C-alpha positions, 0 to 999 in steps of 0.5 A: 172797882169797875163801874160800866158806864157805856157799851156800844159802837165797839167800845166800853167805857167804865169808871175805876176809882174816879178815873175814866177808861175806854176799852176797844179792839185795837187789833188788825188781824187778831183781836187785841183789846186795848184800854186807855184812860180818858177824861170825863169830857171824852167819855161823854163825847164817845157816847154820842155817836159812832163818829164821836167814839172814833174821834176819841179813839184817835185821840187816845192813839195819838197820846200813846 
């Protein structure tokens, strides 16, 4: 079951079965939602500011 934790800065963070996920628009010309697993520290950091959220998204993209 999904539990919404945060919505803002163009991202959504939610918890599913004790795991954290971030959802965001990764599309360039068209909307393409992407969902990546993040850890608890990244979830907390992404909620601090728009810049922190962007840093977390960059880390997610480097991992994939």
